[in-house]
Structure formats: structure tokens, C-alpha cells
C-alpha positions, 0 to 999 in steps of 0.5 A: 886527348884533351879538348882546347877552346877559346872562349870568346868575349864571354864573362865579365871584365871582372872575371878577365881581370882576376884571370889576368892577374894570374898571369906571371909575365903579362904583357902590355899589349895583352891588357884590356886597357891597351886594347881600349886605348887603341880603340879610341886611337885607332878604331880597334875593338878588343876581342878577349879569349879565355883559353880553356883545356878540357873546360878549365881556364889556362890562358888568355889572349887579346886580339884587336880588331877593326873594319876598314871600308866595311869589307877589310878586316885588319886584326893585331895579336901581339905579345901573347897568348898568356899562360896562367900561373907561370904554367907553360902548355904542352906541345899538343895544346900549343899546337891546338891553341895556334891552330884556333887563332889562325881560324881566329885570325884568317889571312885571305885577300880581305883580312890581314892579320899581324901577330907577334906572339910571346913564344920563344925564338927557337926553330921548334917554335918556328916549325910549329908556327909554319905547321899551323899556317902561319907566315913569318914577316919579321924579326921577333921582339927582345926585352928584358925581365926583372924579377922584383920578388927579392928584398931591396938588399938583393935587388941592389946587389943585382945591379952592375957595378957601373950601374951601382956606382953611378946611382951612387953619384946621382943620390949624392947629387940631391935631386928631389924625387917625384913619384906620381900614380897619376902620371899628371904630367904626362903631356910634358914627358910625351913632347920630350919623348917626341924630341928625343925620338927626332934626334935619336931616330927612334919610332915613339909611342904616340902622344894620344895613345900613351895619354888615353893608355894613362887615362884608362889605367888611372881612371878606369879604377880596375884592380891591378892597373895603374901608371907611374911617373918618377921624375928627379927634379934639380930643385924645380927643373926635371933632369930625368923622368921614367914612365910605368905602366902597371898591368896585373902583377907586372909593369911595363917601363914605357918611356925614359928621358934625361936631359944633358944634366941628367945623363952626365949625373946618372939621374936615369938610373936614379929615377929608374931605381926609384920606380923599381922600389916604388912598384915593389911596394905596390905589389908588382911582382915582375918589371918589363923593362922594354924593348932592346936592339942591336943599334942601341947598345947603350940602351941594352947595357942600362936595362940589363945593368939592373940584373934583369934577364933578356929574352926574344920572341919568335918572330912576327907573322901573318 
């Protein structure tokens, strides 16, 4: 029987980065930059775990912890654990890992745990989590993954017909494209994000968290991290913009905004497409296009129109 263990906060950040780069579908909340930004914004401390089987690393997991009133423990484990080299663990290894995570994130009157496991939404996974002592408290996370390894021609051929048509329309509109790998104008974008959240009734990422995450990724100088803002300008006026965060060999599309003129001309498709190409040239292999839900069918259609594949995780647990 294989021995499974989790080594917490051992080794260097460079060693963590090297392992993180081996995750084919790394997630933004599991990146160290995200943990550091959450710490500076909400007081969480990142706890980094290397999952080992018979001493060899096979996966990673980050738990965010904070103490409240010196007694109460609050722990978050969102969109992990992650597995190295695309190798999914066998059932025995997964169960052993989940039991170790239950011990690391206990549930008691003085300890609260919020877990959103990066595991598929299947009856088998639900039964496994229940067997390991987790209780379901909410729905899973639905997102869309786009493989960036095909060449540009193949990526364009994978676009939905209407998506391609509107991209050509935007391309003929004469917009100037600005690609900024430092995301210097992020405070402006966060203001647009806040305003559109008020109108559309969704909960945006806070400006403070977004800026601190940008700072951690851009100013930290860590390999495989970065932020990219792609903006379409009508002369000097922004009409559409999207923000990407890079983590390892993966990037996440975090925020998208378009003015009324930008929506009419399909400029959002143009900045998304230019972002896809820029990320691909930078060596990003996979793009997480972000969450979708049934209440926003237009957004889901936009993301799926890129040729990406939708996935759903098993749920939120405590």
C-alpha cells in the first residue's frame, strides 16, 4: 500500500514554483501570489502543501488560514488540490489525500473550513468526500478551459461561426490594441468592473484584492507569474478591456468590460482574441476563461464560443 503524506511549508518558494509549473491546469486561487494578496487584503496566511506518495511529489495544495479573536480558526481551500504532469491520482491516493486535508481543515465550534475541491462533479466524488468527513454546503464551480497549444490557424478554426464573424467585424473597426504586461491602468478597469457589477447584479473581485494580486505577480519577479491587460481603443477612448493573470503554464481571464460602442462592434471578442495570442506567444499552454452560470447565458455563450470546454467541480464543502 502506497504511503501518502502532505509536507506543509517545507522547502523554498523556488521549489514550490518549479512544482507549480508542472500542473497542467493550475488554478488562480492555488497560486502563491493569490495567497499573498489574500493575506494583505483579508489577513489570511498561505499554508503550502506538497502531496507525496512514497516520498515522491505528486500534487500541491494551498490552504489559506487566519485566526479571529485569537481563538477562532478560519480556513479556505479553493480549487485544489492540483496534480503534477496531468496525472490524476488513483482512488486510494485521492482518498488518503482527502483524509489528510480533513485533518488539516478540521470542523469544530472553534474552527471553520470552506473547501471548493478541484474535483469532478460525479456521484462517486460526492460519496468519497462524505466518507472522508466533508459535508456539502453549496454548488460546484463551473468554468471553461481553452487549450492554447494548437497553432493560431487551428485556434481560429475552433471559434464558433458567429464568434468569428463578430471578431472580423471588430477587426475592421480600426481599433488600436494596447497590450500591457504590467496592467498599469488596473485601477481604472476596477472602476468599470464595479460600475457594471452594480448594473448587472453580480459580485465583483474587490479592487484592493485585484491590485494586490497584480502587484504580487508583476512586482514579485517570480517565474511564471504576470498580469496582462488588453484594451481596444477608438483613437484614445477605451471601448473594451480584459485582464488576465498568469500562474505557471496557465492563465486566468479575470475581468472583462466593454462600453456600449464596444458591445455593438464586437470589441470584446477582439481583446479576448488578442489576449489569447499574446498569452500563447508568452508560453501559456492553457487558459481558464473563468466562471459561467445559467443566470448569464450570454457570458457562457461568449466563453464557449472560443472553442473551450466547460467543466464543473463537485461542490462547496465544510
